A tleap script that builds the chain and sets N, CA, C and O, in Angstrom:
source leaprc.protein.ff14SB
mol = sequence {
  NMET ALA GLU ARG GLU LEU LYS CYS LEU ARG
  CYS GLY GLU LYS LEU ARG PHE ALA ARG ARG
  GLU GLU LEU GLN LEU GLY SER ARG THR PHE
  PHE GLY GLY ASP MET GLY ASN LEU LEU ALA
  GLY ALA LEU LEU ALA ASP ILE TYR VAL CYS
  PRO GLY CYS GLY ARG LEU GLU PHE PHE SER
  ALA GLU SER GLU GLY ASP PHE CYS ALA PRO
  ALA ASP GLY ASN VAL THR CYS GLY ARG CYS
  GLY LYS GLN TYR LEU ALA SER GLU GLN ALA
  CYS PRO LEU CYS GLY LEU ARG ARG GLU ASN
  CGLY
}
set mol.1.N position { 58.159 93.548 12.589 }
set mol.1.CA position { 57.969 92.343 13.373 }
set mol.1.C position { 58.768 92.485 14.665 }
set mol.1.O position { 59.981 92.693 14.631 }
set mol.2.N position { 58.099 92.376 15.777 }
set mol.2.CA position { 58.762 92.466 17.069 }
set mol.2.C position { 58.996 91.068 17.633 }
set mol.2.O position { 58.063 90.278 17.775 }
set mol.3.N position { 60.258 90.775 17.953 }
set mol.3.CA position { 60.547 89.479 18.556 }
set mol.3.C position { 60.019 89.476 19.982 }
set mol.3.O position { 60.010 90.504 20.660 }
set mol.4.N position { 59.583 88.318 20.422 }
set mol.4.CA position { 58.987 88.166 21.737 }
set mol.4.C position { 60.011 87.637 22.722 }
set mol.4.O position { 60.917 86.896 22.342 }
set mol.5.N position { 59.871 88.015 23.989 }
set mol.5.CA position { 60.716 87.494 25.057 }
set mol.5.C position { 60.003 86.286 25.651 }
set mol.5.O position { 59.063 86.440 26.431 }
set mol.6.N position { 60.443 85.086 25.287 }
set mol.6.CA position { 59.778 83.861 25.730 }
set mol.6.C position { 60.796 82.903 26.322 }
set mol.6.O position { 61.969 82.906 25.949 }
set mol.7.N position { 60.317 82.071 27.267 }
set mol.7.CA position { 61.154 81.034 27.857 }
set mol.7.C position { 60.612 79.669 27.473 }
set mol.7.O position { 59.406 79.493 27.303 }
set mol.8.N position { 61.511 78.705 27.338 }
set mol.8.CA position { 61.153 77.339 26.983 }
set mol.8.C position { 60.316 76.714 28.097 }
set mol.8.O position { 60.656 76.827 29.275 }
set mol.9.N position { 59.236 76.064 27.723 }
set mol.9.CA position { 58.374 75.405 28.698 }
set mol.9.C position { 59.032 74.149 29.266 }
set mol.9.O position { 58.655 73.695 30.346 }
set mol.10.N position { 59.987 73.594 28.571 }
set mol.10.CA position { 60.637 72.360 29.012 }
set mol.10.C position { 61.816 72.638 29.942 }
set mol.10.O position { 61.879 72.079 31.036 }
set mol.11.N position { 62.756 73.500 29.521 }
set mol.11.CA position { 63.985 73.670 30.304 }
set mol.11.C position { 64.194 75.078 30.857 }
set mol.11.O position { 65.102 75.287 31.662 }
set mol.12.N position { 63.373 76.053 30.443 }
set mol.12.CA position { 63.464 77.408 30.987 }
set mol.12.C position { 64.433 78.340 30.275 }
set mol.12.O position { 64.529 79.513 30.637 }
set mol.13.N position { 65.152 77.849 29.272 }
set mol.13.CA position { 66.069 78.705 28.501 }
set mol.13.C position { 65.272 79.766 27.731 }
set mol.13.O position { 64.094 79.567 27.432 }
set mol.14.N position { 65.918 80.887 27.416 }
set mol.14.CA position { 65.294 81.921 26.592 }
set mol.14.C position { 65.218 81.420 25.153 }
set mol.14.O position { 66.227 80.991 24.593 }
set mol.15.N position { 64.024 81.470 24.548 }
set mol.15.CA position { 63.843 81.021 23.172 }
set mol.15.C position { 64.443 82.033 22.200 }
set mol.15.O position { 64.406 83.239 22.444 }
set mol.16.N position { 65.000 81.527 21.090 }
set mol.16.CA position { 65.542 82.355 20.025 }
set mol.16.C position { 64.578 82.358 18.856 }
set mol.16.O position { 64.040 81.316 18.481 }
set mol.17.N position { 64.361 83.530 18.282 }
set mol.17.CA position { 63.537 83.623 17.080 }
set mol.17.C position { 64.292 82.953 15.939 }
set mol.17.O position { 65.442 83.297 15.664 }
set mol.18.N position { 63.640 81.986 15.269 }
set mol.18.CA position { 64.281 81.276 14.165 }
set mol.18.C position { 63.904 81.900 12.825 }
set mol.18.O position { 64.776 82.263 12.036 }
set mol.19.N position { 62.598 82.022 12.571 }
set mol.19.CA position { 62.152 82.580 11.295 }
set mol.19.C position { 60.643 82.731 11.282 }
set mol.19.O position { 59.942 82.189 12.137 }
set mol.20.N position { 60.152 83.473 10.303 }
set mol.20.CA position { 58.715 83.585 10.022 }
set mol.20.C position { 58.454 82.739 8.790 }
set mol.20.O position { 59.169 82.848 7.793 }
set mol.21.N position { 57.429 81.893 8.854 }
set mol.21.CA position { 57.183 80.922 7.786 }
set mol.21.C position { 55.689 80.844 7.489 }
set mol.21.O position { 54.863 80.979 8.392 }
set mol.22.N position { 55.347 80.626 6.227 }
set mol.22.CA position { 53.968 80.343 5.836 }
set mol.22.C position { 53.767 78.840 5.890 }
set mol.22.O position { 54.421 78.105 5.151 }
set mol.23.N position { 52.867 78.368 6.755 }
set mol.23.CA position { 52.584 76.946 6.884 }
set mol.23.C position { 51.346 76.622 6.060 }
set mol.23.O position { 50.287 77.217 6.263 }
set mol.24.N position { 51.473 75.697 5.145 }
set mol.24.CA position { 50.373 75.320 4.257 }
set mol.24.C position { 49.279 74.600 5.036 }
set mol.24.O position { 49.571 73.686 5.806 }
set mol.25.N position { 48.042 74.996 4.848 }
set mol.25.CA position { 46.894 74.359 5.489 }
set mol.25.C position { 46.268 73.352 4.535 }
set mol.25.O position { 46.543 73.373 3.336 }
set mol.26.N position { 45.433 72.477 5.064 }
set mol.26.CA position { 44.745 71.490 4.243 }
set mol.26.C position { 45.362 70.120 4.412 }
set mol.26.O position { 46.313 69.936 5.171 }
set mol.27.N position { 44.806 69.165 3.693 }
set mol.27.CA position { 45.332 67.801 3.759 }
set mol.27.C position { 45.221 67.161 2.380 }
set mol.27.O position { 44.435 67.595 1.538 }
set mol.28.N position { 46.006 66.143 2.171 }
set mol.28.CA position { 45.981 65.439 0.899 }
set mol.28.C position { 44.869 64.401 0.925 }
set mol.28.O position { 44.635 63.754 1.946 }
set mol.29.N position { 44.204 64.251 -0.174 }
set mol.29.CA position { 43.154 63.232 -0.292 }
set mol.29.C position { 43.425 62.381 -1.527 }
set mol.29.O position { 44.180 62.778 -2.414 }
set mol.30.N position { 42.814 61.231 -1.573 }
set mol.30.CA position { 42.995 60.330 -2.696 }
set mol.30.C position { 42.472 60.942 -3.992 }
set mol.30.O position { 43.119 60.842 -5.035 }
set mol.31.N position { 41.296 61.580 -3.926 }
set mol.31.CA position { 40.682 62.135 -5.129 }
set mol.31.C position { 41.131 63.558 -5.424 }
set mol.31.O position { 41.250 63.948 -6.586 }
set mol.32.N position { 41.379 64.332 -4.374 }
set mol.32.CA position { 41.681 65.748 -4.563 }
set mol.32.C position { 43.128 66.067 -4.838 }
set mol.32.O position { 43.433 67.151 -5.336 }
set mol.33.N position { 44.023 65.162 -4.533 }
set mol.33.CA position { 45.433 65.451 -4.734 }
set mol.33.C position { 45.862 66.673 -3.949 }
set mol.33.O position { 45.460 66.841 -2.798 }
set mol.34.N position { 46.665 67.520 -4.549 }
set mol.34.CA position { 47.167 68.716 -3.881 }
set mol.34.C position { 46.291 69.942 -4.126 }
set mol.34.O position { 46.545 70.989 -3.531 }
set mol.35.N position { 45.278 69.854 -4.970 }
set mol.35.CA position { 44.431 71.009 -5.276 }
set mol.35.C position { 43.753 71.544 -4.018 }
set mol.35.O position { 43.649 72.758 -3.844 }
set mol.36.N position { 43.293 70.658 -3.144 }
set mol.36.CA position { 42.668 71.103 -1.889 }
set mol.36.C position { 43.615 71.899 -1.020 }
set mol.36.O position { 43.199 72.846 -0.352 }
set mol.37.N position { 44.881 71.528 -1.019 }
set mol.37.CA position { 45.870 72.274 -0.244 }
set mol.37.C position { 46.038 73.694 -0.775 }
set mol.37.O position { 46.153 74.645 -0.002 }
set mol.38.N position { 46.050 73.828 -2.081 }
set mol.38.CA position { 46.223 75.151 -2.673 }
set mol.38.C position { 45.064 76.078 -2.316 }
set mol.38.O position { 45.259 77.282 -2.152 }
set mol.39.N position { 43.877 75.529 -2.197 }
set mol.39.CA position { 42.697 76.329 -1.884 }
set mol.39.C position { 42.517 76.562 -0.394 }
set mol.39.O position { 41.760 77.450 -0.002 }
set mol.40.N position { 43.196 75.783 0.451 }
set mol.40.CA position { 43.029 75.894 1.902 }
set mol.40.C position { 43.729 77.112 2.474 }
set mol.40.O position { 43.363 77.571 3.556 }
set mol.41.N position { 44.720 77.648 1.786 }
set mol.41.CA position { 45.431 78.815 2.289 }
set mol.41.C position { 46.623 78.429 3.147 }
set mol.41.O position { 47.043 77.272 3.179 }
set mol.42.N position { 47.159 79.427 3.843 }
set mol.42.CA position { 48.336 79.202 4.673 }
set mol.42.C position { 48.221 80.021 5.947 }
set mol.42.O position { 47.472 80.996 6.007 }
set mol.43.N position { 48.968 79.618 6.960 }
set mol.43.CA position { 49.022 80.308 8.246 }
set mol.43.C position { 50.412 80.905 8.390 }
set mol.43.O position { 51.411 80.191 8.291 }
set mol.44.N position { 50.482 82.208 8.622 }
set mol.44.CA position { 51.753 82.870 8.841 }
set mol.44.C position { 52.155 82.655 10.293 }
set mol.44.O position { 51.420 83.042 11.202 }
set mol.45.N position { 53.325 82.036 10.524 }
set mol.45.CA position { 53.734 81.676 11.880 }
set mol.45.C position { 55.151 82.148 12.165 }
set mol.45.O position { 56.018 82.123 11.292 }
set mol.46.N position { 55.371 82.584 13.416 }
set mol.46.CA position { 56.715 82.859 13.918 }
set mol.46.C position { 57.196 81.598 14.610 }
set mol.46.O position { 56.470 81.008 15.411 }
set mol.47.N position { 58.417 81.183 14.306 }
set mol.47.CA position { 58.973 79.958 14.864 }
set mol.47.C position { 60.133 80.318 15.789 }
set mol.47.O position { 61.051 81.040 15.399 }
set mol.48.N position { 60.081 79.809 17.011 }
set mol.48.CA position { 61.135 80.019 17.998 }
set mol.48.C position { 61.756 78.675 18.343 }
set mol.48.O position { 61.071 77.652 18.332 }
set mol.49.N position { 63.059 78.672 18.653 }
set mol.49.CA position { 63.766 77.445 19.007 }
set mol.49.C position { 64.492 77.653 20.340 }
set mol.49.O position { 64.988 78.742 20.629 }
set mol.50.N position { 64.543 76.592 21.140 }
set mol.50.CA position { 65.268 76.624 22.402 }
set mol.50.C position { 66.697 76.154 22.145 }
set mol.50.O position { 66.894 75.046 21.647 }
set mol.51.N position { 67.698 76.973 22.472 }
set mol.51.CA position { 69.078 76.554 22.263 }
set mol.51.C position { 69.510 75.451 23.232 }
set mol.51.O position { 70.501 74.764 22.983 }
set mol.52.N position { 68.777 75.277 24.327 }
set mol.52.CA position { 69.134 74.276 25.318 }
set mol.52.C position { 68.675 72.873 24.966 }
set mol.52.O position { 69.469 71.932 24.993 }
set mol.53.N position { 67.382 72.726 24.631 }
set mol.53.CA position { 66.834 71.381 24.410 }
set mol.53.C position { 66.325 71.150 22.988 }
set mol.53.O position { 65.959 70.028 22.640 }
set mol.54.N position { 66.297 72.204 22.159 }
set mol.54.CA position { 65.882 72.046 20.776 }
set mol.54.C position { 64.379 72.113 20.540 }
set mol.54.O position { 63.930 71.915 19.411 }
set mol.55.N position { 63.595 72.386 21.570 }
set mol.55.CA position { 62.141 72.480 21.432 }
set mol.55.C position { 61.786 73.619 20.487 }
set mol.55.O position { 62.402 74.684 20.528 }
set mol.56.N position { 60.785 73.391 19.634 }
set mol.56.CA position { 60.270 74.426 18.744 }
set mol.56.C position { 58.931 74.916 19.264 }
set mol.56.O position { 58.119 74.124 19.743 }
set mol.57.N position { 58.695 76.219 19.174 }
set mol.57.CA position { 57.413 76.827 19.531 }
set mol.57.C position { 56.929 77.606 18.317 }
set mol.57.O position { 57.700 78.329 17.685 }
set mol.58.N position { 55.645 77.456 17.995 }
set mol.58.CA position { 55.035 78.151 16.871 }
set mol.58.C position { 53.987 79.122 17.389 }
set mol.58.O position { 53.180 78.765 18.247 }
set mol.59.N position { 53.991 80.364 16.869 }
set mol.59.CA position { 53.023 81.376 17.254 }
set mol.59.C position { 52.469 82.024 15.995 }
set mol.59.O position { 53.196 82.233 15.024 }
set mol.60.N position { 51.184 82.340 16.015 }
set mol.60.CA position { 50.583 83.013 14.880 }
set mol.60.C position { 51.195 84.397 14.738 }
set mol.60.O position { 51.215 85.169 15.697 }
set mol.61.N position { 51.689 84.713 13.562 }
set mol.61.CA position { 52.282 86.023 13.307 }
set mol.61.C position { 51.207 87.051 12.978 }
set mol.61.O position { 51.499 88.242 12.872 }
set mol.62.N position { 49.978 86.602 12.817 }
set mol.62.CA position { 48.893 87.496 12.431 }
set mol.62.C position { 48.127 88.048 13.620 }
set mol.62.O position { 47.284 88.927 13.438 }
set mol.63.N position { 48.386 87.565 14.837 }
set mol.63.CA position { 47.657 88.042 16.012 }
set mol.63.C position { 48.620 88.686 16.987 }
set mol.63.O position { 49.177 88.013 17.855 }
set mol.64.N position { 48.816 89.972 16.848 }
set mol.64.CA position { 49.725 90.707 17.716 }
set mol.64.C position { 48.944 91.421 18.811 }
set mol.64.O position { 48.694 92.623 18.714 }
set mol.65.N position { 48.555 90.686 19.857 }
set mol.65.CA position { 47.966 91.323 21.012 }
set mol.65.C position { 46.460 91.320 21.076 }
set mol.65.O position { 45.904 91.984 21.950 }
set mol.66.N position { 45.772 90.625 20.218 }
set mol.66.CA position { 44.320 90.544 20.306 }
set mol.66.C position { 43.949 89.533 21.385 }
set mol.66.O position { 44.459 88.413 21.397 }
set mol.67.N position { 43.070 89.930 22.281 }
set mol.67.CA position { 42.611 89.041 23.338 }
set mol.67.C position { 41.137 88.758 23.144 }
set mol.67.O position { 40.405 89.596 22.617 }
set mol.68.N position { 40.697 87.591 23.564 }
set mol.68.CA position { 39.268 87.341 23.608 }
set mol.68.C position { 38.946 86.775 24.983 }
set mol.68.O position { 39.756 86.051 25.563 }
set mol.69.N position { 37.788 87.095 25.498 }
set mol.69.CA position { 37.387 86.663 26.836 }
set mol.69.C position { 36.264 85.654 26.736 }
set mol.69.O position { 35.140 86.029 26.403 }
set mol.70.N position { 36.529 84.370 27.017 }
set mol.70.CA position { 35.482 83.363 27.022 }
set mol.70.C position { 34.481 83.604 28.143 }
set mol.70.O position { 34.732 84.394 29.053 }
set mol.71.N position { 33.351 82.921 28.071 }
set mol.71.CA position { 32.284 83.108 29.053 }
set mol.71.C position { 32.699 82.684 30.457 }
set mol.71.O position { 32.099 83.156 31.422 }
set mol.72.N position { 33.696 81.818 30.616 }
set mol.72.CA position { 34.075 81.347 31.951 }
set mol.72.C position { 34.938 82.330 32.725 }
set mol.72.O position { 35.377 82.004 33.828 }
set mol.73.N position { 35.202 83.530 32.189 }
set mol.73.CA position { 35.970 84.538 32.905 }
set mol.73.C position { 37.461 84.455 32.663 }
set mol.73.O position { 38.216 85.254 33.218 }
set mol.74.N position { 37.903 83.522 31.859 }
set mol.74.CA position { 39.313 83.451 31.511 }
set mol.74.C position { 39.582 84.327 30.300 }
set mol.74.O position { 38.654 84.729 29.597 }
set mol.75.N position { 40.847 84.620 30.061 }
set mol.75.CA position { 41.281 85.403 28.920 }
set mol.75.C position { 42.210 84.523 28.089 }
set mol.75.O position { 43.013 83.766 28.635 }
set mol.76.N position { 42.096 84.627 26.778 }
set mol.76.CA position { 42.996 83.909 25.887 }
set mol.76.C position { 43.985 84.903 25.300 }
set mol.76.O position { 43.590 85.906 24.704 }
set mol.77.N position { 45.265 84.624 25.469 }
set mol.77.CA position { 46.307 85.509 24.968 }
set mol.77.C position { 46.304 85.486 23.442 }
set mol.77.O position { 46.284 84.417 22.832 }
set mol.78.N position { 46.323 86.660 22.833 }
set mol.78.CA position { 46.348 86.772 21.390 }
set mol.78.C position { 47.701 86.471 20.783 }
set mol.78.O position { 47.808 86.311 19.567 }
set mol.79.N position { 48.731 86.391 21.599 }
set mol.79.CA position { 50.071 86.092 21.094 }
set mol.79.C position { 50.350 84.598 21.099 }
set mol.79.O position { 50.753 84.042 20.077 }
set mol.80.N position { 50.140 83.933 22.248 }
set mol.80.CA position { 50.543 82.526 22.357 }
set mol.80.C position { 49.374 81.562 22.529 }
set mol.80.O position { 49.565 80.348 22.450 }
set mol.81.N position { 48.142 82.088 22.768 }
set mol.81.CA position { 46.972 81.230 22.880 }
set mol.81.C position { 46.722 80.658 24.261 }
set mol.81.O position { 45.756 79.918 24.445 }
set mol.82.N position { 47.559 80.975 25.240 }
set mol.82.CA position { 47.396 80.478 26.609 }
set mol.82.C position { 46.162 81.118 27.246 }
set mol.82.O position { 45.950 82.324 27.125 }
set mol.83.N position { 45.346 80.297 27.929 }
set mol.83.CA position { 44.214 80.832 28.693 }
set mol.83.C position { 44.657 81.035 30.124 }
set mol.83.O position { 45.356 80.201 30.700 }
set mol.84.N position { 44.237 82.168 30.699 }
set mol.84.CA position { 44.571 82.464 32.090 }
set mol.84.C position { 43.462 83.303 32.711 }
set mol.84.O position { 42.557 83.764 32.016 }
set mol.85.N position { 43.539 83.498 34.032 }
set mol.85.CA position { 42.498 84.214 34.756 }
set mol.85.C position { 42.396 85.660 34.293 }
set mol.85.O position { 43.407 86.326 34.070 }
set mol.86.N position { 41.171 86.134 34.152 }
set mol.86.CA position { 40.938 87.503 33.694 }
set mol.86.C position { 41.466 88.525 34.699 }
set mol.86.O position { 41.684 89.679 34.329 }
set mol.87.N position { 41.677 88.139 35.952 }
set mol.87.CA position { 42.191 89.059 36.960 }
set mol.87.C position { 43.682 89.359 36.773 }
set mol.87.O position { 44.188 90.328 37.340 }
set mol.88.N position { 44.388 88.548 35.991 }
set mol.88.CA position { 45.804 88.791 35.728 }
set mol.88.C position { 45.946 89.849 34.640 }
set mol.88.O position { 45.136 89.906 33.714 }
set mol.89.N position { 46.964 90.678 34.750 }
set mol.89.CA position { 47.166 91.770 33.805 }
set mol.89.C position { 48.032 91.399 32.607 }
set mol.89.O position { 48.077 92.127 31.616 }
set mol.90.N position { 48.722 90.256 32.705 }
set mol.90.CA position { 49.606 89.833 31.617 }
set mol.90.C position { 49.577 88.316 31.501 }
set mol.90.O position { 49.303 87.613 32.474 }
set mol.91.N position { 49.854 87.831 30.329 }
set mol.91.CA position { 49.903 86.386 30.085 }
set mol.91.C position { 51.064 85.778 30.874 }
set mol.91.O position { 52.194 86.252 30.756 }
set mol.92.N position { 50.810 84.737 31.677 }
set mol.92.CA position { 51.896 84.124 32.444 }
set mol.92.C position { 52.871 83.330 31.581 }
set mol.92.O position { 53.971 83.018 32.037 }
set mol.93.N position { 52.499 82.999 30.356 }
set mol.93.CA position { 53.380 82.223 29.484 }
set mol.93.C position { 54.339 83.110 28.699 }
set mol.93.O position { 55.552 82.901 28.735 }
set mol.94.N position { 53.797 84.100 27.991 }
set mol.94.CA position { 54.653 84.916 27.127 }
set mol.94.C position { 54.846 86.346 27.632 }
set mol.94.O position { 55.695 87.072 27.115 }
set mol.95.N position { 54.061 86.763 28.642 }
set mol.95.CA position { 54.248 88.092 29.235 }
set mol.95.C position { 53.533 89.225 28.548 }
set mol.95.O position { 53.696 90.373 28.962 }
set mol.96.N position { 52.735 88.964 27.501 }
set mol.96.CA position { 52.025 90.042 26.813 }
set mol.96.C position { 51.020 90.676 27.759 }
set mol.96.O position { 50.162 89.989 28.314 }
set mol.97.N position { 51.126 91.989 27.942 }
set mol.97.CA position { 50.235 92.712 28.846 }
set mol.97.C position { 48.916 93.024 28.152 }
set mol.97.O position { 48.871 93.322 26.959 }
set mol.98.N position { 47.830 92.946 28.945 }
set mol.98.CA position { 46.512 93.309 28.442 }
set mol.98.C position { 46.338 94.813 28.528 }
set mol.98.O position { 46.731 95.434 29.515 }
set mol.99.N position { 45.743 95.402 27.487 }
set mol.99.CA position { 45.518 96.851 27.488 }
set mol.99.C position { 44.356 97.245 28.369 }
set mol.99.O position { 44.402 98.271 29.046 }
set mol.100.N position { 43.315 96.433 28.363 }
set mol.100.CA position { 42.130 96.750 29.173 }
set mol.100.C position { 41.932 95.640 30.186 }
set mol.100.O position { 41.228 94.670 29.904 }
set mol.101.N position { 42.537 95.757 31.358 }
set mol.101.CA position { 42.538 94.714 32.348 }
set mol.101.C position { 41.333 94.726 33.182 }
set mol.101.O position { 41.192 93.890 34.075 }
savepdb mol mol.pdb
quit
């Protein structure tokens, strides 16, 4: 697992890696109880915290650098999910560089 170099969107401090956590998916229902949650699966997430303001940032731990290009010419970062112009070589939010620019 490679820690990412990220800055807080609120105050600009460098974010600290807190932990990797499995977040349970699904929701509770009156009839289904918790059984639906067990079948919904979980999302593996990296959690970062800002030492300055306490903001938490969550990133999918399962997508290390996969990009997808929507029809409008923008690129979606596979690390943080930020959309940006396809003409840029790296994500302006987290700095992940595109391999095929």
